[in-house]
N, C-alpha and C positions, 0 to 999 in steps of 0.2 A: 382297507378303506378308512377304518377308524384312526390308524396311525397318520394318514395324510391330513385328516381333519385336525388332529392334535398339533402336527407340525405347522399347518397353516395358521391356526389360532395362536400358537406360540409366537410365530413371526409377526403376526398382526399386533400382538400385545407389545413385543419388543420395539417395533417400529413406532407405535403410538406412544409408548413410555419414554422414548428418546426425544419426544417433542418435535418430531419432523413436521407436524402440522400446526405448530404454535409459532406465531410471528415472533421475530427477534429484532430488537433494537440494539444496534451495535455502537458502542462508544469507542472510537478509534483514537489511540494516543501514540503519536510517533515520538521516538526517543532521539535526541541529538547525538551526533558523533563526537567521540572524544578526540582530543588533539593528536593522539598517537595513531589514529586511523586516517589522518589527512594525507592526501597525495602530495600536497605542496603547502608551504607556509605563505600566507598572504602578506606577511611583513608590514602590517598596518595599512595596506592599500585599500582605498575606498571601493566598495562593491554595492551597486544599486541592485537590489533583489526584487523582482516582480514575480509573485507566485499567484497562479490562477487555476481555477477549476474548469476544465474543458470536457468533462464527462457528459454523455448524453443525458443521463438522469443522475444528479448528484446525490439523491437520497437512496437509490436502489443499489444494493451490492450483489444480491443473488438470491437463491432459494435453498432451503435446508435439504430438500431432495427434489428430484424431478416431479413437478406437480405439487410440491409441498408448500409450506409457508414461506413468505418473503423475509429476507434479511435486509433491514433498512439502516441507514446511517442516522445517528441522532443529531448530526450537524457539527460534530467535533472534528471530523477529518481535516478539513481545510485549515482551521485555525491552528491545530497542533502540527500539521504538516508544514505550514509556513513558519511557525515558531521553531520547530526542530531544524529546518534549513537555516534560518537566521542564526540560531545558537551554534549550529555545526560550523558554519562559515566563520563565525566569530572565534570559535575554538581553534580554527585553522589559521587564525591571525589576520583575517580580513576585518575591515571596519564597515559593517553592513549599515546602509542608509536607505531611506525611503525616497528622498528628493535627490536628483542627480547633481552632485558637486562637480566642479570642473575636473577633468582627467580621471573620472571614475569609470570603472568597467560596469557595464550593464548586463544582467543575467536574467532571462525569463525562464521560469520553470512552470510548465503547464501540466497538471495532473490529467492524463488522458483516459486512464482506465483503473478501476479498482473492482475486481470481480471475484465471486465465489461460485463455483460450479460443482455439482455432484454428478458423476457419471456412474451408471449402474454396471455392476459386474455380476458374475455368477455367485461367488461366495462373499465378495466384498465390494464396496463402492469406492470410487476414487474421488477424493476431494481435491479440487484444483483451485488454487488462489493465484491471482495475477494482479500486478500493479505496474503501471507504465507512466512515464513522464517525458515530455518533450522539453529538452533543454536547448536554449538558443542564446546567442550573444546579442546584446542590444547596442545601438538602436537599429541597425540595419538587418539583424538576424541573418548575417552572412555565414554563420556557422550554426549548425543545429544537429542534435543527436537524440534519438529515442533511447531511453534507459529503462530496462525492464527488470522486474524481480518476480520470480514464480516459485511456487511451492506445490508439491503434489504428495498426498498421503493416502494410504489404503486404510479403510475403516470397515469393520464388520457391522457396526451399528452407527446410527446417526449421531454425530458429535454434539456435545452439549453446547449451550449458548456461551458458557465460559471458555470452553476450548476454542470455539470459533473466534471469539473476540481476542483471545490470546494470540492465536495464529495470525489474525489480520494485523494486530499490533506489531508483531514481529516482522511481518511482510512489509508494512509501510516504513518501519524503522530501517529495515535492510535496504529499501529503495533510497531512503535519505543517505545511507552510508555509501551506496553505489554512486549516487550523484556527486557527493563530496569527494569520494575517492577515485573518481574517473580520471585517469592519467591524460587522456586527450583533452578533456575540459580544463584540467589544471594547467596544461601547456598553453592554452588560450588565455587563461586568467593571468598567469605570470609567465610571460614569454622570455 
């Protein structure tokens, strides 16, 4: 009986020391795509880029563990996501503009989901991170595609705030790379 109490107390200390019940503010920084990873060259073609946040709650990302503390966005996600997309399309040879010049292609990118979920297991927990964006051609939105990026990790202890932030930064950067590198989208941008 004494061994069970020791194991229970040890697990309680490990869970608590991993900050599972401490709120986390996450500063998400999306990285732009280098020209070598572009699916197509824009050849100086004008591209009107409209980036929006269509998540239900733009400040909530997830929880450290089921029933644990919330992970919140510090407000950096959308500015860096938009900046990374603009820089990526510029790196791919497009002339990204805000106002629609004549004969410009319009592209709407709506961030629909950015989430962090922990699923309990017997010996380990599974950390699942997911990001999704709806990409549409403007002005009629006659072509649209949902582009997703997911990552799943097995962890024995609750990940630290730094690990969580690093993983989410990689996730959103990979989403930017998938959007810019999407062959179907590229065929629509440069027919």
